[in-house]
C-alpha positions as CSV (number, residue, x, y, z in Angstrom):
1,M,36.7,127.2,93.6
2,L,39.3,127.3,96.4
3,L,39.0,124.7,99.1
4,P,40.1,125.3,102.9
5,Y,43.3,124.1,104.1
6,I,42.1,121.8,106.8
7,I,43.1,118.5,108.7
8,L,41.5,115.3,107.5
9,P,38.7,117.1,105.4
10,P,35.0,116.0,105.4
11,L,33.5,114.0,102.6
12,H,31.9,117.1,100.9
13,W,35.3,118.6,100.7
14,F,36.4,115.8,98.5
15,V,33.2,115.6,96.5
16,L,33.6,119.3,95.6
17,G,37.1,118.7,94.5
18,C,36.1,115.7,92.4
19,Q,33.2,117.5,90.8
20,Q,35.6,120.4,89.6
21,Q,38.4,117.8,88.9
22,Q,40.9,119.7,90.7
23,F,41.8,120.5,94.3
24,P,43.1,124.1,94.6
25,I,43.7,124.6,98.4
26,L,44.1,128.1,99.8
27,L,47.4,127.9,101.5
28,N,48.0,131.2,103.3
29,A,44.8,131.8,105.1
30,P,45.3,132.7,108.8
31,F,44.8,130.3,111.5
32,I,41.8,131.2,113.5
33,K,40.4,129.1,116.4
34,Q,37.0,129.3,114.9
35,N,37.8,128.1,111.4
36,G,38.3,124.7,112.6
37,A,41.4,124.0,110.5
38,N,43.0,121.9,113.3
39,R,39.7,119.9,113.9
40,Y,37.9,117.0,112.3
41,Q,35.0,114.7,113.1
42,I,34.6,111.0,113.3
43,A,31.5,108.9,113.6
44,A,31.8,107.6,117.2
45,P,29.6,105.0,119.0
46,N,27.5,107.6,120.7
47,N,27.7,110.7,118.6
48,I,29.8,112.7,116.0
49,Q,33.0,113.3,117.9
50,P,35.2,116.3,117.1
51,L,38.9,115.8,117.5
52,T,41.5,118.7,117.7
53,I,45.2,118.8,117.0
54,P,46.4,121.3,119.7
55,V,48.6,124.2,118.5
56,H,50.6,126.9,120.3
57,H,48.6,129.8,121.2
58,E,51.1,132.3,120.2
59,D,50.7,131.1,116.6
60,R,47.1,132.1,116.1
61,N,46.5,134.5,113.3
62,R,49.6,133.2,111.5
63,P,49.2,131.6,108.1
64,L,48.2,127.9,108.9
65,P,51.5,126.4,107.4
66,Q,53.5,128.3,110.0
67,V,51.4,127.3,113.0
68,R,53.2,124.7,115.2
69,I,51.8,121.7,116.7
70,N,51.7,121.5,120.5
71,Y,52.9,118.1,121.9
72,N,52.7,118.8,125.6
73,Q,49.4,117.0,125.6
74,N,49.3,113.3,124.7
75,W,46.9,114.0,122.0
76,I,48.2,111.2,119.5
77,K,47.3,108.5,122.1
78,D,43.7,110.1,122.5
79,H,43.1,110.2,118.7
80,K,44.2,106.7,118.1
81,Q,42.0,105.4,120.9
82,A,39.1,107.4,119.4
83,W,39.7,106.0,116.0
84,Q,39.8,102.4,117.5
85,T,36.6,102.9,119.3
86,A,34.9,104.4,116.4
87,Y,36.3,102.3,113.5
88,G,37.7,99.2,115.0
89,K,35.0,97.1,113.7
90,S,34.8,98.7,110.4
91,P,35.6,96.5,107.4
92,F,38.7,98.1,106.2
93,F,40.3,99.9,109.4
94,E,43.1,97.5,109.9
95,Y,44.1,98.0,106.2
96,Y,44.7,101.9,106.5
97,D,44.9,102.9,110.2
98,Y,48.7,102.3,110.4
99,R,49.4,104.6,107.3
100,F,47.7,107.5,109.1
101,F,49.1,106.7,112.4
102,A,52.7,106.7,111.1
103,V,52.0,110.3,110.1
104,F,51.1,111.1,113.7
105,D,54.0,109.3,115.1
106,E,56.6,111.2,113.1
107,Q,55.3,114.1,115.3
108,P,55.3,116.7,112.5
109,Q,56.2,120.1,113.9
110,T,53.8,122.4,111.9
111,M,50.2,122.1,110.7
112,Q,51.6,122.2,107.1
113,H,53.6,119.0,107.6
114,I,50.8,117.0,109.2
115,I,48.3,118.2,106.7
116,H,50.5,117.3,103.7
117,G,51.3,114.0,105.2
118,L,47.6,113.0,105.9
119,N,46.5,114.4,102.5
120,Q,49.0,112.1,100.7
121,V,47.5,109.0,102.5
122,L,44.0,110.1,101.8
123,F,44.6,110.9,98.1
124,Q,46.5,107.8,97.5
125,N,44.0,105.4,99.1
126,L,41.1,107.0,97.6
127,K,42.9,106.7,94.4
128,L,42.1,110.2,93.2
129,P,43.7,111.1,89.8
130,F,44.0,114.7,91.0
131,T,46.5,116.0,93.3
132,P,46.3,118.9,95.8
133,E,47.3,122.4,94.5
134,Y,48.4,124.6,97.2
135,I,47.7,128.3,96.2
136,A,49.1,131.2,98.1
137,Q,46.7,133.9,97.1
138,P,47.8,137.6,97.5
139,N,46.9,139.2,100.8
140,A,45.0,136.0,102.1
141,E,46.7,136.5,105.3
142,S,44.0,138.8,106.0
143,S,41.1,137.0,107.6
144,L,38.5,139.0,105.7
145,I,40.2,138.3,102.3
146,A,40.6,134.7,103.1
147,Q,36.8,134.5,104.0
148,N,35.7,136.2,100.8
149,A,38.1,133.6,98.9
150,L,36.5,130.6,100.5
151,L,32.8,131.9,100.3
152,P,32.1,129.9,97.2
153,Y,33.0,126.7,99.1
154,H,31.1,127.4,102.2
155,Q,27.9,128.3,100.1
156,Q,28.0,124.8,98.4
157,Q,25.2,122.6,99.8
158,I,26.1,118.8,99.3
159,N,23.7,116.0,100.2
160,P,25.9,113.1,100.6
161,I,24.8,109.8,99.2
162,P,24.4,107.4,102.1
163,Y,26.8,104.5,102.6
164,T,27.1,101.9,105.2
165,Q,28.8,103.0,108.3
166,T,29.8,101.2,111.2
167,F,27.0,102.1,113.5
168,H,24.4,102.6,110.7
169,T,21.9,100.1,112.5
170,K,21.9,102.5,115.5
171,F,22.0,105.9,113.9
172,G,21.6,105.5,110.1
173,F,23.8,107.6,107.9
174,R,25.7,110.3,109.7
175,A,27.5,113.4,108.3
176,P,29.5,115.4,108.3
177,V,32.5,113.4,109.1
178,S,36.1,113.1,107.9
179,A,36.7,111.2,104.6
180,I,38.6,108.6,106.8
181,D,35.1,107.3,107.6
182,L,34.5,106.6,103.8
183,L,37.8,104.7,103.7
184,F,37.4,102.7,106.7
185,N,34.0,101.7,105.6
186,L,34.1,101.2,101.9
187,G,37.8,100.6,101.4
188,P,38.7,100.0,97.7
189,L,35.1,100.8,96.7
190,A,35.6,104.4,98.0
191,P,36.7,105.7,94.5
192,E,33.6,104.1,93.0
193,Y,31.4,105.8,95.6
194,L,33.1,109.3,94.9
195,A,32.6,108.8,91.2
196,Q,28.9,108.9,91.7
197,Y,29.3,112.8,92.2
198,N,31.5,113.4,89.0
199,P,30.3,112.7,85.5
200,T,33.9,111.5,84.6
201,A,35.1,108.4,86.2
202,I,37.7,109.0,88.8
203,I,39.0,105.3,89.3
C-alpha cells in the first residue's frame, strides 16, 4: 500500500506503515491544493489547528518534489509559535522541538527538501526500523492515476489508541493530528506505543 507524500504525517500514516513494515511513499503525485500535502494539524489549546507551508501558486499541479516553498510570508515564526502554544507544556517538547526547527531554519527551497528533512527527524526519534522508500510510479503525475494509487490508503480506517495529550483533561483524546503530537507527549515511549499496532516489535 502506497502512502501519500505529505508534510509531518498524521499518526495513522505511521500506524499503517508500521503494520505493513514498510513505508512506500508515492513521490510523483501532482501537488493539488485540496490534497493537503503542504498542511498538517496540531492539538492546540482550543481546537485542532491546521498549519500550512505556503508554496508558489505557479507550481500547482507539478509533482510535489518540484514545488517551491514561498518565504514571502514569515510562516516559520508562526509555526514555531503555534507549536510552543500547543506543546510547550508537553513532557518532551524541549527534547525534540529544536531538531524540527533546525530543518525550518535552513529554509529548504522545495517541498521535497523540507519533507525529507522532517521525515528524517521523525523516523529517527520514533526509532522506526523501517526507512521511507520514495517511489515514482509511472504516470502518477496524472491526478487521477495518483488518486487511484492512493485509494487503499484513504480507505483504511484506523481507530487510534488514546494516549495522554497536553490538553487531555479539557478535551480527552484528539485526532487526527501530526505524529509530532505523539513524540512530544510520549517521547521515548512513542516506539512502544506504535508497537501496539504491529505484531512485530519495532523497538
